[in-house]
N, C-alpha and C positions, 0 to 999 in steps of 0.2 A: 557629236565628235567636233571636235577645235580646228581651223583650220590652217592652224601655224603649226601646228604640231604632231596632229594627227592622233592625237590620244582619243579613246573611245571614254567617255564619260557617262552612257547608257546603259546599262549590263544585258538588255538585248542586243543592241551594238556590236559590243565587248564578245558576247557569245555566237554572234554569227561569224562575225572577223575572226576567232580563232578556227570555226568550224571551213569558212575560207581556207584557211593555210593549209587545213587539215587536208581538204582535198587537194587542194596544188602541192603537196604532197605524194600523197598517193598518186595523182596523173604521173609523175616522175616515174614511178612503178608498173604503170598502165599501158601500154602499148596503144595510143589512137589515142586515148581518152586526154591528155596534152593538150593535143591537137582541136580534138573537139571543142574544149573550152578555151583554148585560142581564137577559135572563131565566134565563140558567141552561142554554143549549143547550149541552150537551155529548153525543159528542165534536166537535170542529170540524172533524175529516177520518178517512178511511181510509188507509191507506197499499198501495198496490196493487204494489209493490214494494219490497222490503227485503231485502239480507243481513246475516244476524247473521254471518259470518264472510267472511275475505278469501282475498285467495289463497296466504294459506301457514295458510292455516285456523285462524287464530287469530282472535277478537273479544271477542264480551260474552257474558257469562252471563243469563240470557234473565230471567235477575230482576229483573238490573240493566235486561235494557232495560226493564222495565215498568216501573220507576221513570220515565227519560226520556221514556218513551210520557207519562204522568202520564195526567190528564182529557185531553189535548186532543185524543189521537190513540184511535180507538175501536178497530180492526182492522186488521189486519195481515198481507198475502201474507208468508210469511217462507219462505228460502231460505238455503244457503249460496251458495259458488264451487263452478261445477264443476271448476274446471284450479287444479291447482298447480302453483306456481313452482317450476322446480326450483333448486337454490343448486349450481351448477358452480366448485366451486374456482379449476378451470382460466380462469373467466372472470373471474368476483368477488374471490378470495383469499378474505379473512377477511370481507367485507363480506355481510354477510345478507341478499339484497335480498328487498323483500316483496311488489313488485309488479311486474308484469310490463315498465315502463319503465324499469327498474333493471339491466337486466342483457340479456345476448344467451343464452340457457341456456333451452333450451324450455321450455314448459308440457304438464302432462298432465293425463289426468279422473281426478280424485279419487273412489270411488264411496262412500266410507265418509261423505263429508259429509250426505246420507240418511239415515244410522243417528244420526248426531249429533243434525243438528235432530230424529229423532223421540225419541230421546231427552230433547231439552231440553223438547220442548211434556210430555213424558209425565211428566215431573219438573213440571208444573202441577198447580194443582187445577183442576175443574171449569170454575170459572167463569172462571175466567183463561184458560184454554185457548180456549175461545168466540173471546176476542180474537184468537186467527192460526189461520191460515191457512196452513199446511204447503204446500212442494214439493216435489215430487223433480227435483232435476236433477243429480244425478252420473251423468251417462251421455255415452255420445260418439256421436252425431247419426251420425255419418258410420257409424256400425258397425249390422251386421243386427242382433245379438241386442241393442241397447240395449233391443228389447218387451222381453227377460225379465226385465233389470234393471228394469223400471220396473214389471213386473206380481209379482215377486220382492219387492220393497221394500210393493207395495200388500197384498201377502199376508201379510208378515211384521209388516206392523205396522198391522195395520186398524185403521181408526178413524181417523187420524190425516192423510193426505195429502188435499189440495184436487184440485189438478193436478202441469203438470208446469213446469219452469220457475224462474226465467230460464234457457234455453238456446242458443245461438249458433250461427249461420251463418256471416254475417261478419259480421267487429267487424275493425274498423284496429286493426293492428300484431297484433294478438290471432292472430286465423287462421292468418297464418304461422308463426307459434312454437310452435303446438300439434303438439307429436308426433303422426306417424302423417300430418302433412299438416292439411290446412283441410279439412271438411266444406262440404256442397255441397245448395245450392234442385234440383241435377238428381236428388239420390241416391234410390232405394227406401228406404235404410231410412228417410229421412226421411218417407215418404209411410206406412210402417208404423208409425209411431210415432204419427202423424196419424189413422192408421187404431184402433190402438188407444188412445188419448185421445178416438174420438167413442163407441167400444163401449164405455168404462167409462167418460165421462162424467168424463171430466178437464180443468179451463181449460188451456191452454195460453199461455205466457207466451214469445216468440218473439221474440229480437233476430236481426236483420238488415236492416246497412247498406242506406240508400235508395242510396247509388252509392257510389264506389270513394274513397279519401282524397283524391287528387291525381288526376284526370279528365283528361283533352283536351278544351280548349273543343269543346262539342259532341256531345260522347261519349255513347252512348246509356248511362244509368243500366240496366244490364241486371239488377242485382242484384235493383232492384224490378218490372222487366219479372216475372222468373223468380219471385219472390214472391208477384206475383196470380196466378200461370200454377196454383203449388201449391195456393195459399188456393181458386182453386175447384174444386179437383180434391177437396175436402175440406170440404163445407158444412156436415155434420154437426161437426166438429171446430168446439169456440168459443175462438178463439185473440185475444190481445192481442199488437199488437204493440207491441215496447217502445222506447221512448222515439222513436216516427216518423220510427226509420232513420237519426235522427242521432247524433253524436259529437262527439269532441273535436275534432277537425279533420274530418270531414264534416259539410259545410255543407249547406242546402238547398237545390235541384237549382232550377233553371229554371219554373217555373209551380208548385211544389210546393204551392201551397193549391191549385190548379187539379187537380192528378193526386189528391191527400189526398178533396177531395168528389166526384169523378168514380170515386172507391174507393166511397166509403160511398155513392153514390149507386146503387151497380148493385146488385142483388136478386142475383148467383150470391155477395157480398159480405157479406152480412147477418149472416154470425155470426164477422166480423172488426172487434176495436174495438183501441183505441191508447192506451197511457199516456204522461202526459207527466212523464215522472220523468226524472232525473239536471238538476244543475247545469247539463253539458252542452246540457243541450236548449233550459235556460232562457235560456241567454245569447244563444240566437238568437229565442226568442220576445218575448226584451224588451230585444231590442237598441236599440229605435224606436218611436216610439209608431205607425208604421205598423206597423210587423210584428206591436205587439202588436193593434192594430185589426183586422189580416189573420186570425192565431191566432183572437181572441175573436169575429169572423162564423164563423169554422168551424165550431168548439164550439157557438155559438149557434144555428148550419143541421141541427147535429149534436148534439143534447141526450142519447143515448142511448148514444152512442159512443166518451167518453170516459173515462178515467179517470185522478183523483192519483195520484202515486207521489213517492217521493223518491231511491231507488238510491243510499243513501246505504250505508255500508259499516263494519258497526261501530261509530257515533259516540263517541265519550266522552260528549255533553252534549244535550241537548235543543234548545239555542241551533243547535249544529253539524246534528246533524238535520232540523231543519225549516227549513234554511236554503232549500230550493227553496220552500217555501211563501209563504216573504218574497220569494224573485225575482217571485215567479207573481201579488205584489198588484197591478199593473198592468193585468194578464190580470182576473183575478177583480173589478176592480171594472167592465170591460166586460163581462161576464156578467148575461142576466137572473139572475133571482131562482131561478128555477125549474133552470136549467140549472145553474148553481153550486152549487145540492144534488146534484143528481147526478153533476156533475162531482166533488166532494169526499166523496160518500158513495154517493148514491142507487146508483148505475150499480156501484161496488163489493158493494153488498146484494146485487143482483139475479143477479149475475153467478157470486158465489161462492157465495151462497145455493143456487142451483142448482146449482153443480156437488158441495155438501157433501151433498145429496140424490140425485143421480144416485149419485155414487162408494158412499156408504155400501149400494146398493143394488147396486150391484155386486159389492160385498164378501158380501154379505150371501149371492148367490147360486154366490160361487165361493170364497170359503175356508173352509178346513174343518175 
């Protein structure tokens, strides 16, 4: 940036400058946020859901991601993508697909993602490491041996990981493409995973769509019912339900706010939390003033149970990285000050700090 003109010459600087302008405009619409920013209160948020790499295991250098985070983002739950998109020449020829929507070729589990995340994390000095909570995700939740992989990662990289996930059971278009067949909420392999998460203190980020992409009118959202049954069996595992079960085409079910409210009011599900990550989720939340008001009422009624996340995948700049935050401006403006702080930062700190302590204690007892 030249001192005389204030013109940004560097692409990263331009992107961050643009986001600061965006934050300033948001602050005018959100009571209390403008004052916090003027007092220099940083960070603005923590990110409970971020992928450093994509479906072909390419992504950002972690040092570059720190630049993108800047001062606006404090801590990040960081992980790769557990599935690798195959490049089948018989299907796409010379075209190399980057994501699952670009080819009929299958997806397969890619366990090396955990070693890659651990190596990236360990390349940082201690002060920068403190800003990240790496998660184990390179396992097949339909494999009874999945627990052995999780345990092996913990003992190979002690002091690194805070939890497991994001891992997927039901996901629109993805589950059906996964080599070996889709995972299931009814599989005892998943019970073994959650049992071990409870034992080791690992925080769990679980993706499970609330319904099928194209249900019949009046069809029972059996996925949501099965998820509730599973979670009630594992009261000692702290679970974050990713995206509130929504997706690109998986839309809110009838009486969704009532379903979520009853679930969060159920003492048997007191260990379950929700992240509002992904722009696909934001499009439903911010679809109308009525949708914003319904969601805000739900979060204000359960201020300790929701976390903010981006669900960005190796974003090129801060503007794209924080687009979900900008989409939630109308929602944030309707949260009371205490709830907003918990949603953006407080609940992250409480859950991830507790998991760090418990996992380090397990490692002390089990890593030789």
